[in-house]
Jmol script that loads the backbone (N, CA, C; Angstrom):
load data "model"
ATOM      1  N   MET A   1     -70.124-169.716   2.376  1.00  0.00           N
ATOM      2  CA  MET A   1     -71.210-169.588   1.416  1.00  0.00           C
ATOM      3  C   MET A   1     -70.725-168.741   0.249  1.00  0.00           C
ATOM      4  N   LYS A   2     -71.046-169.189  -0.937  1.00  0.00           N
ATOM      5  CA  LYS A   2     -70.677-168.457  -2.150  1.00  0.00           C
ATOM      6  C   LYS A   2     -71.840-167.554  -2.569  1.00  0.00           C
ATOM      7  N   ILE A   3     -71.527-166.297  -2.853  1.00  0.00           N
ATOM      8  CA  ILE A   3     -72.556-165.329  -3.236  1.00  0.00           C
ATOM      9  C   ILE A   3     -72.218-164.786  -4.619  1.00  0.00           C
ATOM     10  N   ARG A   4     -73.192-164.867  -5.526  1.00  0.00           N
ATOM     11  CA  ARG A   4     -73.022-164.297  -6.860  1.00  0.00           C
ATOM     12  C   ARG A   4     -73.912-163.062  -6.971  1.00  0.00           C
ATOM     13  N   VAL A   5     -73.324-161.958  -7.384  1.00  0.00           N
ATOM     14  CA  VAL A   5     -74.082-160.714  -7.543  1.00  0.00           C
ATOM     15  C   VAL A   5     -74.130-160.378  -9.026  1.00  0.00           C
ATOM     16  N   GLN A   6     -75.336-160.171  -9.540  1.00  0.00           N
ATOM     17  CA  GLN A   6     -75.513-159.805 -10.939  1.00  0.00           C
ATOM     18  C   GLN A   6     -76.222-158.459 -11.018  1.00  0.00           C
ATOM     19  N   SER A   7     -75.576-157.513 -11.655  1.00  0.00           N
ATOM     20  CA  SER A   7     -76.229-156.224 -11.888  1.00  0.00           C
ATOM     21  C   SER A   7     -76.703-156.214 -13.338  1.00  0.00           C
ATOM     22  N   ILE A   8     -77.979-155.998 -13.505  1.00  0.00           N
ATOM     23  CA  ILE A   8     -78.606-156.113 -14.817  1.00  0.00           C
ATOM     24  C   ILE A   8     -78.688-154.739 -15.474  1.00  0.00           C
ATOM     25  N   HIS A   9     -78.055-154.608 -16.625  1.00  0.00           N
ATOM     26  CA  HIS A   9     -78.024-153.403 -17.462  1.00  0.00           C
ATOM     27  C   HIS A   9     -77.261-152.229 -16.847  1.00  0.00           C
ATOM     28  N   PHE A  10     -76.375-152.495 -15.894  1.00  0.00           N
ATOM     29  CA  PHE A  10     -75.482-151.471 -15.371  1.00  0.00           C
ATOM     30  C   PHE A  10     -74.332-152.164 -14.659  1.00  0.00           C
ATOM     31  N   ASN A  11     -73.280-151.404 -14.360  1.00  0.00           N
ATOM     32  CA  ASN A  11     -72.134-151.952 -13.634  1.00  0.00           C
ATOM     33  C   ASN A  11     -72.150-151.432 -12.211  1.00  0.00           C
ATOM     34  N   ALA A  12     -72.222-152.358 -11.254  1.00  0.00           N
ATOM     35  CA  ALA A  12     -72.225-151.978  -9.847  1.00  0.00           C
ATOM     36  C   ALA A  12     -70.791-151.707  -9.400  1.00  0.00           C
ATOM     37  N   ASP A  13     -70.602-150.678  -8.577  1.00  0.00           N
ATOM     38  CA  ASP A  13     -69.254-150.372  -8.095  1.00  0.00           C
ATOM     39  C   ASP A  13     -68.856-151.342  -6.974  1.00  0.00           C
ATOM     40  N   GLN A  14     -67.577-151.413  -6.713  1.00  0.00           N
ATOM     41  CA  GLN A  14     -67.035-152.374  -5.752  1.00  0.00           C
ATOM     42  C   GLN A  14     -67.551-152.116  -4.338  1.00  0.00           C
ATOM     43  N   LYS A  15     -67.782-150.853  -3.990  1.00  0.00           N
ATOM     44  CA  LYS A  15     -68.281-150.510  -2.659  1.00  0.00           C
ATOM     45  C   LYS A  15     -69.663-151.137  -2.422  1.00  0.00           C
ATOM     46  N   LEU A  16     -70.527-151.077  -3.423  1.00  0.00           N
ATOM     47  CA  LEU A  16     -71.855-151.676  -3.325  1.00  0.00           C
ATOM     48  C   LEU A  16     -71.751-153.195  -3.238  1.00  0.00           C
ATOM     49  N   LEU A  17     -70.894-153.789  -4.039  1.00  0.00           N
ATOM     50  CA  LEU A  17     -70.719-155.239  -4.019  1.00  0.00           C
ATOM     51  C   LEU A  17     -70.205-155.719  -2.662  1.00  0.00           C
ATOM     52  N   ASP A  18     -69.257-154.985  -2.084  1.00  0.00           N
ATOM     53  CA  ASP A  18     -68.732-155.331  -0.764  1.00  0.00           C
ATOM     54  C   ASP A  18     -69.824-155.236   0.303  1.00  0.00           C
ATOM     55  N   PHE A  19     -70.645-154.182   0.226  1.00  0.00           N
ATOM     56  CA  PHE A  19     -71.745-153.999   1.168  1.00  0.00           C
ATOM     57  C   PHE A  19     -72.715-155.180   1.100  1.00  0.00           C
ATOM     58  N   ILE A  20     -73.084-155.576  -0.106  1.00  0.00           N
ATOM     59  CA  ILE A  20     -74.033-156.672  -0.288  1.00  0.00           C
ATOM     60  C   ILE A  20     -73.439-157.978   0.232  1.00  0.00           C
ATOM     61  N   ASN A  21     -72.175-158.241  -0.104  1.00  0.00           N
ATOM     62  CA  ASN A  21     -71.529-159.469   0.371  1.00  0.00           C
ATOM     63  C   ASN A  21     -71.475-159.522   1.890  1.00  0.00           C
ATOM     64  N   ASP A  22     -71.144-158.408   2.535  1.00  0.00           N
ATOM     65  CA  ASP A  22     -71.086-158.372   3.997  1.00  0.00           C
ATOM     66  C   ASP A  22     -72.449-158.669   4.610  1.00  0.00           C
ATOM     67  N   LYS A  23     -73.498-158.048   4.064  1.00  0.00           N
ATOM     68  CA  LYS A  23     -74.844-158.236   4.618  1.00  0.00           C
ATOM     69  C   LYS A  23     -75.334-159.672   4.439  1.00  0.00           C
ATOM     70  N   VAL A  24     -75.155-160.219   3.251  1.00  0.00           N
ATOM     71  CA  VAL A  24     -75.667-161.559   2.976  1.00  0.00           C
ATOM     72  C   VAL A  24     -74.846-162.613   3.723  1.00  0.00           C
ATOM     73  N   ASP A  25     -73.549-162.376   3.884  1.00  0.00           N
ATOM     74  CA  ASP A  25     -72.693-163.306   4.628  1.00  0.00           C
ATOM     75  C   ASP A  25     -73.150-163.462   6.079  1.00  0.00           C
ATOM     76  N   LYS A  26     -73.754-162.444   6.650  1.00  0.00           N
ATOM     77  CA  LYS A  26     -74.195-162.498   8.042  1.00  0.00           C
ATOM     78  C   LYS A  26     -75.360-163.463   8.248  1.00  0.00           C
ATOM     79  N   LEU A  27     -76.026-163.858   7.175  1.00  0.00           N
ATOM     80  CA  LEU A  27     -77.143-164.802   7.302  1.00  0.00           C
ATOM     81  C   LEU A  27     -76.666-166.177   7.746  1.00  0.00           C
ATOM     82  N   VAL A  28     -75.382-166.473   7.553  1.00  0.00           N
ATOM     83  CA  VAL A  28     -74.828-167.762   7.974  1.00  0.00           C
ATOM     84  C   VAL A  28     -74.899-167.903   9.491  1.00  0.00           C
ATOM     85  N   HIS A  29     -74.914-166.787  10.216  1.00  0.00           N
ATOM     86  CA  HIS A  29     -75.019-166.839  11.679  1.00  0.00           C
ATOM     87  C   HIS A  29     -76.353-167.446  12.117  1.00  0.00           C
ATOM     88  N   PHE A  30     -77.392-167.293  11.294  1.00  0.00           N
ATOM     89  CA  PHE A  30     -78.714-167.814  11.645  1.00  0.00           C
ATOM     90  C   PHE A  30     -78.910-169.252  11.188  1.00  0.00           C
ATOM     91  N   TYR A  31     -78.240-169.629  10.099  1.00  0.00           N
ATOM     92  CA  TYR A  31     -78.410-170.975   9.539  1.00  0.00           C
ATOM     93  C   TYR A  31     -77.154-171.310   8.755  1.00  0.00           C
ATOM     94  N   ASP A  32     -76.400-172.285   9.241  1.00  0.00           N
ATOM     95  CA  ASP A  32     -75.099-172.556   8.625  1.00  0.00           C
ATOM     96  C   ASP A  32     -75.147-173.581   7.501  1.00  0.00           C
ATOM     97  N   HIS A  33     -76.350-174.013   7.094  1.00  0.00           N
ATOM     98  CA  HIS A  33     -76.470-174.974   5.995  1.00  0.00           C
ATOM     99  C   HIS A  33     -76.835-174.299   4.677  1.00  0.00           C
ATOM    100  N   ILE A  34     -76.624-173.007   4.557  1.00  0.00           N
ATOM    101  CA  ILE A  34     -76.907-172.294   3.312  1.00  0.00           C
ATOM    102  C   ILE A  34     -75.873-172.725   2.276  1.00  0.00           C
ATOM    103  N   ILE A  35     -76.349-173.184   1.125  1.00  0.00           N
ATOM    104  CA  ILE A  35     -75.457-173.682   0.080  1.00  0.00           C
ATOM    105  C   ILE A  35     -74.814-172.521  -0.673  1.00  0.00           C
ATOM    106  N   ASP A  36     -75.629-171.657  -1.253  1.00  0.00           N
ATOM    107  CA  ASP A  36     -75.107-170.467  -1.923  1.00  0.00           C
ATOM    108  C   ASP A  36     -76.216-169.438  -2.080  1.00  0.00           C
ATOM    109  N   GLY A  37     -75.840-168.277  -2.582  1.00  0.00           N
ATOM    110  CA  GLY A  37     -76.800-167.193  -2.735  1.00  0.00           C
ATOM    111  C   GLY A  37     -76.603-166.461  -4.045  1.00  0.00           C
ATOM    112  N   GLU A  38     -77.685-165.935  -4.575  1.00  0.00           N
ATOM    113  CA  GLU A  38     -77.654-165.112  -5.774  1.00  0.00           C
ATOM    114  C   GLU A  38     -78.343-163.790  -5.466  1.00  0.00           C
ATOM    115  N   VAL A  39     -77.721-162.709  -5.897  1.00  0.00           N
ATOM    116  CA  VAL A  39     -78.282-161.381  -5.698  1.00  0.00           C
ATOM    117  C   VAL A  39     -78.430-160.734  -7.064  1.00  0.00           C
ATOM    118  N   PHE A  40     -79.623-160.238  -7.358  1.00  0.00           N
ATOM    119  CA  PHE A  40     -79.882-159.559  -8.621  1.00  0.00           C
ATOM    120  C   PHE A  40     -80.174-158.085  -8.335  1.00  0.00           C
ATOM    121  N   LEU A  41     -79.465-157.211  -9.005  1.00  0.00           N
ATOM    122  CA  LEU A  41     -79.664-155.767  -8.872  1.00  0.00           C
ATOM    123  C   LEU A  41     -80.242-155.247 -10.180  1.00  0.00           C
ATOM    124  N   LYS A  42     -81.365-154.539 -10.094  1.00  0.00           N
ATOM    125  CA  LYS A  42     -82.024-154.014 -11.296  1.00  0.00           C
ATOM    126  C   LYS A  42     -82.400-152.559 -11.080  1.00  0.00           C
ATOM    127  N   LEU A  43     -82.414-151.817 -12.173  1.00  0.00           N
ATOM    128  CA  LEU A  43     -82.917-150.446 -12.167  1.00  0.00           C
ATOM    129  C   LEU A  43     -84.254-150.441 -12.890  1.00  0.00           C
ATOM    130  N   ASP A  44     -85.296-149.988 -12.199  1.00  0.00           N
ATOM    131  CA  ASP A  44     -86.615-149.872 -12.806  1.00  0.00           C
ATOM    132  C   ASP A  44     -86.608-148.633 -13.687  1.00  0.00           C
ATOM    133  N   LYS A  45     -87.239-148.712 -14.839  1.00  0.00           N
ATOM    134  CA  LYS A  45     -87.196-147.594 -15.789  1.00  0.00           C
ATOM    135  C   LYS A  45     -88.209-146.496 -15.491  1.00  0.00           C
ATOM    136  N   SER A  46     -88.973-146.667 -14.427  1.00  0.00           N
ATOM    137  CA  SER A  46     -89.975-145.654 -14.103  1.00  0.00           C
ATOM    138  C   SER A  46     -89.298-144.381 -13.584  1.00  0.00           C
ATOM    139  N   SER A  47     -90.028-143.300 -13.600  1.00  0.00           N
ATOM    140  CA  SER A  47     -89.482-142.032 -13.108  1.00  0.00           C
ATOM    141  C   SER A  47     -89.635-141.910 -11.590  1.00  0.00           C
ATOM    142  N   ASP A  48     -90.181-142.937 -10.967  1.00  0.00           N
ATOM    143  CA  ASP A  48     -90.351-142.967  -9.513  1.00  0.00           C
ATOM    144  C   ASP A  48     -88.986-142.976  -8.836  1.00  0.00           C
ATOM    145  N   LEU A  49     -88.896-142.352  -7.663  1.00  0.00           N
ATOM    146  CA  LEU A  49     -87.624-142.320  -6.934  1.00  0.00           C
ATOM    147  C   LEU A  49     -87.233-143.691  -6.415  1.00  0.00           C
ATOM    148  N   GLN A  50     -88.211-144.536  -6.155  1.00  0.00           N
ATOM    149  CA  GLN A  50     -87.914-145.876  -5.654  1.00  0.00           C
ATOM    150  C   GLN A  50     -87.763-146.825  -6.834  1.00  0.00           C
ATOM    151  N   ASN A  51     -86.638-146.667  -7.557  1.00  0.00           N
ATOM    152  CA  ASN A  51     -86.451-147.447  -8.770  1.00  0.00           C
ATOM    153  C   ASN A  51     -85.326-148.477  -8.669  1.00  0.00           C
ATOM    154  N   LYS A  52     -84.820-148.756  -7.469  1.00  0.00           N
ATOM    155  CA  LYS A  52     -83.749-149.740  -7.276  1.00  0.00           C
ATOM    156  C   LYS A  52     -84.364-151.035  -6.738  1.00  0.00           C
ATOM    157  N   ILE A  53     -84.141-152.135  -7.443  1.00  0.00           N
ATOM    158  CA  ILE A  53     -84.719-153.420  -7.077  1.00  0.00           C
ATOM    159  C   ILE A  53     -83.604-154.390  -6.715  1.00  0.00           C
ATOM    160  N   VAL A  54     -83.739-155.038  -5.567  1.00  0.00           N
ATOM    161  CA  VAL A  54     -82.805-156.076  -5.129  1.00  0.00           C
ATOM    162  C   VAL A  54     -83.599-157.349  -4.899  1.00  0.00           C
ATOM    163  N   GLN A  55     -83.139-158.434  -5.519  1.00  0.00           N
ATOM    164  CA  GLN A  55     -83.750-159.743  -5.298  1.00  0.00           C
ATOM    165  C   GLN A  55     -82.647-160.685  -4.831  1.00  0.00           C
ATOM    166  N   ILE A  56     -82.901-161.380  -3.718  1.00  0.00           N
ATOM    167  CA  ILE A  56     -81.922-162.308  -3.166  1.00  0.00           C
ATOM    168  C   ILE A  56     -82.549-163.696  -3.113  1.00  0.00           C
ATOM    169  N   LYS A  57     -81.798-164.671  -3.605  1.00  0.00           N
ATOM    170  CA  LYS A  57     -82.241-166.070  -3.604  1.00  0.00           C
ATOM    171  C   LYS A  57     -81.178-166.889  -2.881  1.00  0.00           C
ATOM    172  N   LEU A  58     -81.589-167.592  -1.833  1.00  0.00           N
ATOM    173  CA  LEU A  58     -80.682-168.451  -1.076  1.00  0.00           C
ATOM    174  C   LEU A  58     -81.066-169.905  -1.304  1.00  0.00           C
ATOM    175  N   GLN A  59     -80.069-170.738  -1.575  1.00  0.00           N
ATOM    176  CA  GLN A  59     -80.308-172.174  -1.698  1.00  0.00           C
ATOM    177  C   GLN A  59     -79.986-172.820  -0.364  1.00  0.00           C
ATOM    178  N   ILE A  60     -80.987-173.502   0.182  1.00  0.00           N
ATOM    179  CA  ILE A  60     -80.793-174.261   1.421  1.00  0.00           C
ATOM    180  C   ILE A  60     -81.298-175.673   1.159  1.00  0.00           C
ATOM    181  N   PRO A  61     -80.867-176.640   1.954  1.00  0.00           N
ATOM    182  CA  PRO A  61     -81.361-178.001   1.743  1.00  0.00           C
ATOM    183  C   PRO A  61     -82.882-178.048   1.869  1.00  0.00           C
ATOM    184  N   GLY A  62     -83.527-178.545   0.842  1.00  0.00           N
ATOM    185  CA  GLY A  62     -84.985-178.654   0.873  1.00  0.00           C
ATOM    186  C   GLY A  62     -85.688-177.668  -0.030  1.00  0.00           C
ATOM    187  N   ASN A  63     -85.357-176.409   0.047  1.00  0.00           N
ATOM    188  CA  ASN A  63     -85.996-175.395  -0.805  1.00  0.00           C
ATOM    189  C   ASN A  63     -85.098-174.195  -1.000  1.00  0.00           C
ATOM    190  N   ASP A  64     -85.640-173.222  -1.719  1.00  0.00           N
ATOM    191  CA  ASP A  64     -84.957-171.943  -1.922  1.00  0.00           C
ATOM    192  C   ASP A  64     -85.744-170.862  -1.198  1.00  0.00           C
ATOM    193  N   LEU A  65     -85.028-169.906  -0.634  1.00  0.00           N
ATOM    194  CA  LEU A  65     -85.662-168.749  -0.009  1.00  0.00           C
ATOM    195  C   LEU A  65     -85.431-167.558  -0.927  1.00  0.00           C
ATOM    196  N   ILE A  66     -86.505-166.846  -1.258  1.00  0.00           N
ATOM    197  CA  ILE A  66     -86.410-165.727  -2.195  1.00  0.00           C
ATOM    198  C   ILE A  66     -87.107-164.518  -1.598  1.00  0.00           C
ATOM    199  N   THR A  67     -86.482-163.370  -1.756  1.00  0.00           N
ATOM    200  CA  THR A  67     -87.122-162.118  -1.365  1.00  0.00           C
ATOM    201  C   THR A  67     -86.740-161.034  -2.367  1.00  0.00           C
ATOM    202  N   LYS A  68     -87.633-160.049  -2.497  1.00  0.00           N
ATOM    203  CA  LYS A  68     -87.419-158.969  -3.470  1.00  0.00           C
ATOM    204  C   LYS A  68     -87.931-157.680  -2.857  1.00  0.00           C
ATOM    205  N   GLN A  69     -87.135-156.621  -2.959  1.00  0.00           N
ATOM    206  CA  GLN A  69     -87.518-155.313  -2.410  1.00  0.00           C
ATOM    207  C   GLN A  69     -87.188-154.220  -3.420  1.00  0.00           C
ATOM    208  N   GLN A  70     -87.992-153.157  -3.402  1.00  0.00           N
ATOM    209  CA  GLN A  70     -87.764-152.003  -4.264  1.00  0.00           C
ATOM    210  C   GLN A  70     -87.722-150.757  -3.390  1.00  0.00           C
ATOM    211  N   CYS A  71     -86.601-150.011  -3.460  1.00  0.00           N
ATOM    212  CA  CYS A  71     -86.391-148.848  -2.597  1.00  0.00           C
ATOM    213  C   CYS A  71     -85.666-147.741  -3.363  1.00  0.00           C
ATOM    214  N   ARG A  72     -85.332-146.681  -2.615  1.00  0.00           N
ATOM    215  CA  ARG A  72     -84.587-145.561  -3.195  1.00  0.00           C
ATOM    216  C   ARG A  72     -83.137-145.915  -3.484  1.00  0.00           C
ATOM    217  N   THR A  73     -82.535-146.750  -2.617  1.00  0.00           N
ATOM    218  CA  THR A  73     -81.134-147.125  -2.799  1.00  0.00           C
ATOM    219  C   THR A  73     -80.994-148.637  -2.746  1.00  0.00           C
ATOM    220  N   PHE A  74     -79.932-149.133  -3.350  1.00  0.00           N
ATOM    221  CA  PHE A  74     -79.667-150.570  -3.304  1.00  0.00           C
ATOM    222  C   PHE A  74     -79.342-151.010  -1.878  1.00  0.00           C
ATOM    223  N   GLU A  75     -78.691-150.147  -1.116  1.00  0.00           N
ATOM    224  CA  GLU A  75     -78.336-150.490   0.264  1.00  0.00           C
ATOM    225  C   GLU A  75     -79.587-150.685   1.117  1.00  0.00           C
ATOM    226  N   GLU A  76     -80.536-149.778   0.978  1.00  0.00           N
ATOM    227  CA  GLU A  76     -81.782-149.875   1.741  1.00  0.00           C
ATOM    228  C   GLU A  76     -82.555-151.144   1.352  1.00  0.00           C
ATOM    229  N   ALA A  77     -82.623-151.423   0.062  1.00  0.00           N
ATOM    230  CA  ALA A  77     -83.325-152.619  -0.406  1.00  0.00           C
ATOM    231  C   ALA A  77     -82.623-153.886   0.079  1.00  0.00           C
ATOM    232  N   THR A  78     -81.291-153.863   0.096  1.00  0.00           N
ATOM    233  CA  THR A  78     -80.537-155.018   0.585  1.00  0.00           C
ATOM    234  C   THR A  78     -80.821-155.258   2.059  1.00  0.00           C
ATOM    235  N   ASP A  79     -80.841-154.193   2.858  1.00  0.00           N
ATOM    236  CA  ASP A  79     -81.147-154.328   4.284  1.00  0.00           C
ATOM    237  C   ASP A  79     -82.519-154.966   4.497  1.00  0.00           C
ATOM    238  N   LEU A  80     -83.522-154.511   3.732  1.00  0.00           N
ATOM    239  CA  LEU A  80     -84.875-155.056   3.880  1.00  0.00           C
ATOM    240  C   LEU A  80     -84.932-156.514   3.436  1.00  0.00           C
ATOM    241  N   CYS A  81     -84.198-156.860   2.381  1.00  0.00           N
ATOM    242  CA  CYS A  81     -84.152-158.249   1.920  1.00  0.00           C
ATOM    243  C   CYS A  81     -83.516-159.154   2.974  1.00  0.00           C
ATOM    244  N   VAL A  82     -82.426-158.687   3.575  1.00  0.00           N
ATOM    245  CA  VAL A  82     -81.743-159.494   4.588  1.00  0.00           C
ATOM    246  C   VAL A  82     -82.647-159.692   5.804  1.00  0.00           C
ATOM    247  N   GLU A  83     -83.386-158.645   6.194  1.00  0.00           N
ATOM    248  CA  GLU A  83     -84.335-158.787   7.308  1.00  0.00           C
ATOM    249  C   GLU A  83     -85.403-159.833   6.982  1.00  0.00           C
ATOM    250  N   ALA A  84     -85.938-159.776   5.765  1.00  0.00           N
ATOM    251  CA  ALA A  84     -86.973-160.730   5.363  1.00  0.00           C
ATOM    252  C   ALA A  84     -86.415-162.149   5.316  1.00  0.00           C
ATOM    253  N   LEU A  85     -85.193-162.305   4.825  1.00  0.00           N
ATOM    254  CA  LEU A  85     -84.587-163.633   4.765  1.00  0.00           C
ATOM    255  C   LEU A  85     -84.292-164.171   6.161  1.00  0.00           C
ATOM    256  N   THR A  86     -83.923-163.296   7.075  1.00  0.00           N
ATOM    257  CA  THR A  86     -83.684-163.716   8.451  1.00  0.00           C
ATOM    258  C   THR A  86     -84.960-164.322   9.033  1.00  0.00           C
ATOM    259  N   LYS A  87     -86.093-163.672   8.805  1.00  0.00           N
ATOM    260  CA  LYS A  87     -87.378-164.195   9.286  1.00  0.00           C
ATOM    261  C   LYS A  87     -87.711-165.521   8.620  1.00  0.00           C
ATOM    262  N   GLN A  88     -87.451-165.621   7.305  1.00  0.00           N
ATOM    263  CA  GLN A  88     -87.734-166.861   6.583  1.00  0.00           C
ATOM    264  C   GLN A  88     -86.864-168.007   7.095  1.00  0.00           C
ATOM    265  N   ILE A  89     -85.592-167.714   7.368  1.00  0.00           N
ATOM    266  CA  ILE A  89     -84.673-168.738   7.876  1.00  0.00           C
ATOM    267  C   ILE A  89     -85.135-169.224   9.244  1.00  0.00           C
ATOM    268  N   LYS A  90     -85.500-168.290  10.122  1.00  0.00           N
ATOM    269  CA  LYS A  90     -85.967-168.684  11.454  1.00  0.00           C
ATOM    270  C   LYS A  90     -87.221-169.536  11.361  1.00  0.00           C
ATOM    271  N   ARG A  91     -88.144-169.174  10.459  1.00  0.00           N
ATOM    272  CA  ARG A  91     -89.361-169.953  10.276  1.00  0.00           C
ATOM    273  C   ARG A  91     -89.040-171.347   9.734  1.00  0.00           C
ATOM    274  N   HIS A  92     -88.079-171.403   8.815  1.00  0.00           N
ATOM    275  CA  HIS A  92     -87.674-172.692   8.233  1.00  0.00           C
ATOM    276  C   HIS A  92     -87.061-173.603   9.296  1.00  0.00           C
ATOM    277  N   LYS A  93     -86.264-173.042  10.183  1.00  0.00           N
ATOM    278  CA  LYS A  93     -85.620-173.839  11.220  1.00  0.00           C
ATOM    279  C   LYS A  93     -86.623-174.353  12.246  1.00  0.00           C
ATOM    280  N   GLU A  94     -87.699-173.602  12.485  1.00  0.00           N
ATOM    281  CA  GLU A  94     -88.692-173.990  13.472  1.00  0.00           C
ATOM    282  C   GLU A  94     -89.698-175.016  12.960  1.00  0.00           C
ATOM    283  N   LYS A  95     -89.742-175.229  11.635  1.00  0.00           N
ATOM    284  CA  LYS A  95     -90.679-176.196  11.067  1.00  0.00           C
ATOM    285  C   LYS A  95     -90.354-177.588  11.577  1.00  0.00           C
ATOM    286  N   PRO A  96     -91.376-178.315  11.983  1.00  0.00           N
ATOM    287  CA  PRO A  96     -91.111-179.701  12.397  1.00  0.00           C
ATOM    288  C   PRO A  96     -90.777-180.550  11.168  1.00  0.00           C
ATOM    289  N   ARG A  97     -89.757-181.352  11.287  1.00  0.00           N
ATOM    290  CA  ARG A  97     -89.331-182.222  10.190  1.00  0.00           C
ATOM    291  C   ARG A  97     -90.035-183.570  10.342  1.00  0.00           C
ATOM    292  N   GLY A  98     -90.592-184.091   9.219  1.00  0.00           N
ATOM    293  CA  GLY A  98     -91.354-185.323   9.290  1.00  0.00           C
ATOM    294  C   GLY A  98     -90.609-186.546   8.994  1.00  0.00           C
TER     295      GLY A  98
END
end "model"
wireframe off; spacefill off
backbone 0.3
color backbone group
């Protein structure tokens, strides 16, 4: 699976990019028909401590799975996004096909 990471209005360091790639790559264990993935990293301009936004979009046959989380760190938001996508993938696989 090919993963594209875009950091909007800042440069993400290689350690963060490696972390995100490792986490998103593990989703293939749940569903091996994932075409590709896009990860968007944003900094919210608010003075709130939870100003890191991660949005992950996965292309699978039939539809796209999208999740978005806002947390204190990009790592924490990525973990929550991957958990949400895992649930979405399992639900997608259990749907009866017509």
